[in-house]
C-alpha positions as CSV (number, residue, x, y, z in Angstrom):
1,M,16.3,-38.8,-16.6
2,N,19.5,-38.9,-18.5
3,V,21.0,-36.6,-16.3
4,L,20.7,-38.9,-13.6
5,Q,22.5,-41.3,-15.7
6,N,25.0,-39.1,-16.5
7,L,25.9,-38.1,-12.9
8,N,29.0,-39.1,-11.3
9,W,30.0,-38.4,-8.2
10,S,33.1,-40.6,-7.7
11,K,34.7,-39.1,-10.3
12,A,34.2,-35.8,-9.5
13,F,35.0,-36.6,-5.5
14,T,38.5,-38.1,-6.5
15,E,39.7,-35.8,-8.9
16,L,38.2,-32.3,-7.9
17,L,38.3,-33.0,-3.9
18,P,42.1,-33.2,-3.9
19,K,42.7,-30.1,-6.7
20,L,40.6,-28.2,-3.7
21,L,42.0,-29.4,-0.7
22,G,45.5,-28.6,-2.2
23,N,46.6,-25.3,-3.8
24,A,43.1,-23.7,-4.0
25,L,42.7,-24.3,0.1
26,F,46.3,-22.8,0.6
27,I,45.0,-19.8,-1.3
28,V,42.0,-19.6,0.3
29,V,43.6,-19.7,3.9
30,F,46.2,-17.1,2.9
31,A,44.1,-14.6,1.7
32,T,41.7,-15.2,4.9
33,I,44.1,-14.8,7.3
34,V,46.1,-12.1,5.4
35,G,43.2,-10.2,4.5
36,F,41.8,-10.5,8.0
37,L,44.9,-8.9,9.6
38,I,45.3,-6.3,7.3
39,G,41.4,-5.2,7.9
40,I,41.9,-5.7,11.9
41,V,45.2,-2.9,11.2
42,F,43.7,-0.7,8.5
43,G,40.1,-0.8,10.7
44,F,41.8,0.2,13.7
45,L,43.9,2.9,12.1
46,L,40.3,4.2,10.6
47,A,39.0,4.2,13.8
48,L,41.4,6.2,15.9
49,A,41.3,8.7,12.7
50,R,37.4,8.9,13.0
51,V,37.8,9.7,17.0
52,S,40.5,12.2,16.6
53,R,39.9,16.0,17.1
54,N,41.5,16.8,13.7
55,K,38.3,17.6,11.8
56,V,40.4,17.5,8.1
57,L,41.3,13.7,8.6
58,V,38.0,12.7,10.2
59,R,36.2,14.3,6.6
60,I,38.8,12.6,4.5
61,V,38.3,9.2,6.4
62,V,34.6,9.5,6.0
63,L,35.0,10.2,2.9
64,F,36.8,7.2,2.0
65,Q,34.4,4.9,3.9
66,E,31.7,5.9,1.8
67,L,33.8,5.1,-1.3
68,I,34.4,1.7,-0.4
69,R,30.9,1.0,0.9
70,G,29.1,2.6,-1.8
71,T,30.6,0.0,-4.4
72,P,30.8,-3.5,-4.8
73,L,33.5,-5.6,-3.4
74,L,34.0,-7.4,-6.8
75,V,34.4,-3.9,-8.7
76,Q,37.0,-3.3,-5.6
77,L,39.0,-6.5,-6.7
78,V,38.7,-5.6,-10.0
79,Y,40.0,-2.1,-9.7
80,M,42.7,-3.2,-7.3
81,Y,44.1,-5.7,-9.7
82,Y,43.9,-3.7,-12.9
83,V,43.8,0.0,-12.6
84,V,45.7,0.5,-9.1
85,P,49.2,-0.7,-10.5
86,L,48.6,1.8,-13.2
87,L,47.9,4.5,-11.4
88,I,50.9,4.0,-9.0
89,E,53.3,3.6,-12.4
90,L,51.5,7.1,-13.4
91,V,52.5,8.8,-9.9
92,M,55.8,7.1,-10.0
93,E,56.4,9.0,-13.7
94,L,55.2,12.4,-12.5
95,L,57.4,12.0,-9.7
96,G,60.4,11.2,-12.3
97,F,61.0,7.6,-11.7
98,H,60.6,7.3,-15.4
99,G,60.1,3.1,-16.6
100,F,58.9,2.3,-13.3
101,K,56.6,-1.1,-13.4
102,L,54.8,-2.3,-10.8
103,N,54.0,-6.4,-10.9
104,M,51.2,-7.0,-8.6
105,T,50.0,-10.7,-8.6
106,S,46.1,-11.3,-8.4
107,L,46.7,-12.8,-5.2
108,A,48.1,-9.8,-3.8
109,A,45.7,-7.5,-5.7
110,G,42.6,-9.7,-4.2
111,T,44.1,-10.1,-0.4
112,L,44.7,-6.3,-0.1
113,G,41.5,-5.6,-1.5
114,L,39.6,-8.0,0.8
115,G,41.8,-6.6,3.6
116,I,40.7,-2.9,2.7
117,N,36.8,-3.6,2.3
118,Y,37.1,-5.6,5.4
119,G,39.0,-2.8,7.3
120,T,36.4,0.0,6.5
121,Y,33.6,-2.0,7.9
122,I,35.8,-3.3,10.9
123,S,36.4,0.2,11.4
124,E,33.0,1.3,12.6
125,V,32.8,-1.4,14.9
126,I,36.1,-0.3,16.7
127,R,34.9,3.1,16.9
128,G,31.5,2.3,18.2
129,A,33.5,0.1,20.7
130,I,35.5,3.4,21.4
131,I,32.5,5.3,22.0
132,S,30.8,3.1,24.0
133,V,33.4,2.9,26.7
134,D,32.6,4.8,29.8
135,K,34.0,8.2,29.7
136,G,34.7,7.8,33.5
137,Q,37.5,5.4,32.3
138,M,39.2,8.5,30.4
139,E,38.9,10.8,33.2
140,A,39.9,8.5,35.6
141,A,43.3,7.9,33.3
142,L,43.8,11.4,33.0
143,A,43.2,12.1,36.9
144,L,46.2,9.5,37.0
145,G,48.2,11.6,35.1
146,F,48.4,9.4,31.6
147,T,48.5,12.1,28.4
148,P,44.8,11.9,26.9
149,N,46.9,9.6,24.0
150,Q,48.1,7.4,26.7
151,S,44.6,7.2,28.4
152,L,43.1,6.3,25.0
153,M,45.6,3.8,23.9
154,R,45.8,2.0,27.2
155,V,43.0,2.0,29.0
156,V,40.0,3.2,26.4
157,V,41.6,1.1,23.4
158,P,41.8,-2.6,25.3
159,Q,38.3,-2.6,26.1
160,A,36.9,-1.6,22.9
161,L,39.1,-4.2,21.1
162,S,38.1,-6.8,24.1
163,S,34.4,-6.2,23.3
164,S,34.6,-6.5,19.6
165,I,36.1,-9.9,19.2
166,P,32.8,-11.9,18.9
167,V,31.7,-9.0,15.5
168,F,35.4,-10.0,14.5
169,G,34.5,-13.5,14.1
170,N,31.4,-13.1,12.1
171,Y,33.6,-11.0,9.4
172,L,36.4,-13.9,9.4
173,V,33.5,-15.9,8.6
174,M,32.2,-13.6,5.8
175,L,35.7,-13.1,4.5
176,V,36.0,-17.1,4.0
177,K,33.2,-16.8,1.2
178,D,33.9,-13.7,-0.1
179,T,37.5,-15.2,-1.2
180,S,35.5,-16.5,-3.9
181,L,35.2,-13.3,-5.6
182,M,39.0,-13.4,-6.3
183,A,38.3,-16.1,-8.8
184,Y,37.3,-13.1,-11.3
185,I,40.9,-11.6,-11.1
186,T,42.2,-15.3,-12.0
187,V,42.9,-16.3,-8.6
188,P,43.1,-20.2,-8.7
189,D,40.6,-20.3,-5.5
190,F,37.7,-22.6,-4.8
191,L,35.4,-21.7,-7.5
192,L,38.3,-20.5,-10.2
193,T,39.4,-24.1,-9.8
194,T,35.9,-25.6,-9.7
195,K,35.0,-23.8,-12.9
196,A,38.1,-24.8,-14.8
197,Y,37.4,-28.9,-13.7
198,C,33.7,-28.2,-14.8
199,T,34.7,-27.0,-18.0
200,Q,37.0,-29.9,-18.9
201,T,34.6,-32.4,-17.8
202,F,31.0,-30.8,-17.9
203,L,30.2,-32.6,-14.4
204,T,28.2,-29.7,-13.5
205,I,25.8,-30.7,-10.7
206,E,28.8,-32.9,-8.9
207,S,31.5,-29.8,-9.4
208,Y,29.8,-27.1,-8.0
209,T,27.7,-29.2,-5.4
210,I,31.4,-30.4,-3.7
211,L,32.3,-26.4,-3.9
212,A,29.8,-26.0,-1.8
213,L,29.8,-28.4,0.6
214,V,33.9,-27.6,0.7
215,Y,32.6,-24.1,1.9
216,L,30.1,-25.2,4.3
217,V,32.7,-27.7,6.1
218,I,35.0,-24.4,6.6
219,C,32.4,-21.6,7.6
220,I,30.1,-23.9,10.0
221,P,32.7,-24.9,12.2
222,L,34.0,-21.5,12.1
223,G,30.6,-20.0,12.8
224,I,30.1,-22.3,16.2
225,L,33.4,-21.1,17.0
226,T,32.4,-17.9,16.9
227,K,29.4,-18.1,18.8
228,Y,31.5,-19.8,21.4
229,I,33.6,-17.2,21.6
230,E,31.2,-14.9,21.9
231,R,29.5,-16.6,24.8
232,K,32.4,-16.7,26.6
233,C,33.2,-12.8,26.1
234,N,29.6,-12.3,27.4
235,Q,30.2,-14.5,30.6
236,S,33.4,-12.8,31.2
237,K,31.7,-9.3,31.4
238,R,28.9,-10.2,34.0
């Protein structure tokens, strides 16, 4: 009963919500958009490597994918922020660049980590879409005088990317939610901002409930938009 009496929703909404919709929202939007773009580009390159005829390159990419998919995203973000800069400095030292220092911000590390992680999964979506394109498309392009690379990039890849759009939307919604993991590498996103406010005010129920509502307000419309795009894509294929 004392807990109910101590609830102060008006205070939490008036103090925490502006913080969440200010700098924290900018950080989440930035990490989502840039991380997703990195994921698309990186995933596309990995997919092209997987469908190439170079067996050594294929094995290297498969090994990398297994390393990413076999470790938690949170561990990857921590590794990207704390370890990768040190490894780069070590390599530069071995190459003779003494005193080289790499200052990677937590936001940059988090965004890059999210992009690489999602790019690994997106690559399999694109690769599957490329493989699913009728082989006759490639044969027809070759018959018209296109080189194998031109046939792949101008005929097969556009069709593969078009069929992958609905899946990309689902990954975008997941990426928004996974930005909360960046709080563990001190990125002042929604979660870290809420945690700091909760520590100061002890409004635990109110603070984390508002945090959940903010994520719902962002993710539900995105999910609806994704389903709408998916229906449009399915209709265009008929």
